[in-house]
C-alpha positions, 0 to 999 in steps of 0.5 A: 457502480463502486459505491453499489458493489461495496455497499454491503461492506461499507454498511458492516464496516460502519457497524462494527466502528460505530458498536464495536469501536470503543466510544464509536471514534472514527479512528477507534479499533474494532474488536474483531476477535477469531472465533475461538473454535474456528469457522469456515467462511464460503465467502472468503474461502478460508478455514480457520481453526485458531492461529493466523488464519482465523485473524480478522474474522468477526467472532460468532457473537458480533456476526450475529449482532450484526445481522439482527440490527441490519436485517441480515443473515450471519453468513450475509454480515461474514461475506460483507465482513470479507469484502470489506477487509479486501477492499481496505475498508477495514485493516485488520492487525492481529486479532483486532480490526481498525476503520481503514482511510477509505471508509473515513472517505467514503462520503466525501471521496469518490477516488477513496472509493474507486480505490477500494474497489480496485483492491477488491477487483485484485482480490476477485480469485481470494473472494471467490476461491477456485472450484473444488476438484481441480489441481492448485497449479492450473486454478493458479495458472488461469489467475495468471492468464486472466489479465490477458483475457480482460484486455482482449475484453476491453479491446473488443468493447462489447460482448465476446462469445465464451469459446473465443475467450477459452481459446485465448485463455488456452493459448496464454496458459500454454505460454506461461507453461512454455515460459517456465520451460515445463519440458521432460527430459531423459527417456520417454515412453511410447505414448498410449493412444489417447481419445481426442481432447477436448476443450482444455490445455494439458491435464486440466480442462480449462473450460470450467475453471474459465467458467468459475473466472468469468462469474467471480470477476461478474461477482465483483462487478468488472463483467457481466455473463450469460447467453455464452458471452461476457462483457466487460462493465464501465467499471471493469473496463476502467479497471484495465485501463488503471492497469494499463496506466500503471504498467506504462508508468512503471515502464517509464522509469527515468533513472532506472531504480524501479526494481531497486528497494526502497533505501537504494531507490531513494539514494538514486533520488538524491541526485535528481531535481525535484519534478524528476525524483517525484516521476522516479517515485511514482514508477517505483510504486506503480510497479508494487502493492501500495501497502508494502511500498508504504512499509518500505518507505518507513523501514528506510526512514527509520535508518540513520541517513537523514537524507534518506529520511527526508526523501522517504517522506517525499515519496510518502506524499506522492502516495498521498492518503492510502498512506495515512494510517502507516505515517499516523502510526510513527508520530510517537517515533521521535526520528520520524515524529516531525516528518509525520506531523508535517505530512499528516498536516499537509494531508488535512490541508494546510499550506505546505508553507504554513505547516511547520507551526504544527511542530512544537518549538523542540520538534522543529529544532530537531528538524533543524538538526536532522536536516543539517545531518542530510546536508553535512552528509551529501551537501556543500558546506555554503548550503549548510551555512544557509541552513542557519536561516532556517532555524526558528530561534531569532539568534545564533545563541538560542539556537544553540541552547536549544540544539544542545538540549533537544538530544539528537544523535548527530548534534555534534557532527552537525556542530562541528560541520557548521564550524568548519564551514562558517566564515565568521571566526566569532560563530565559528567558535561559539559552535565549536564550544557548543560541540564540545559540550554536547561531547562532553555533557557539559551545560 
């Protein structure tokens, strides 16, 4: 069912990738220029007059070309393109777009399709904006209240009369307003006589907004509505379970780091055993949009603490395929390159035990120094000594030669710490000499 809902979006995204992408390569960037004069798009509800609001919309020429080749109207092409963006089938960067991992995995991975649909489902109020003539605050309240309405539909396991849903919506909106403490203070004038209230809460009748929300959710495939009642589709029921599961996972944060930023969360996980750390990563990730979580983790990985760099990529392994485009994008950043290459190798199916074979000798040496820096900062001396065994070089002199040449900014500190920790006086002396040579710039 998710494939059926997103079929038009996938078709337009593939057309753009094949026709507009340089050479038709699957990883090519799609030229998705903003219309110079601005466009008004009913499907997306956005009006672009140039600038940020118009970024990522297909140009008029591209929309007409796609319509002719796919047997659609330009408006249908634009609507499908908007769905493709919301579902992550294309990813917009500035004025260009590129195929998302979900598009590349469309034919081989049902979970990619489901993730794309969930992203589209989450954006239902963007795909189908609220009706005109209503206060934005009232529309926002209805959007905030709809998860409870959907949960009620899920528990009902069948059709529910719209008046019953309206009653539930009114109750939830009243709760939201109470939570915000919307209480008037100071002298209150005598109220004027009012007509008997109709359906709705406060100043804005909620019946038309409920009708909008139900039809918008029906348009994304989450429910059906008609004959005065609404019913969750199997896909909608599954989505509600997914959301509830995410809430439960987030509530089970074993170490209590769920509200921390990525850096503090990773520091907290540095003291945990691997299985406990992975549970913490899952809880932390469940409480955040995937895109922003990946951005936070990579920002933490760029810091000076090598331990956080390694832990950040462990957390990205828990993220899995959705992190691939961002991980691939940092391959050219020297400090992150070895970690990113290993992550990508494992993601592509390499055995984790053999993934290191994708690294060049220089990259493996850089990673050895970076890991040694993490051990020196956070571990014990015996661990640093044992770390020697993980080097790709067959002898310590060969290791020292290549460590000096690799140019890692922590080389001196690592060698000094290793010399202090190693029990062999001769080897410790050689390591200290190497540290001195790096420090003074001598060969």
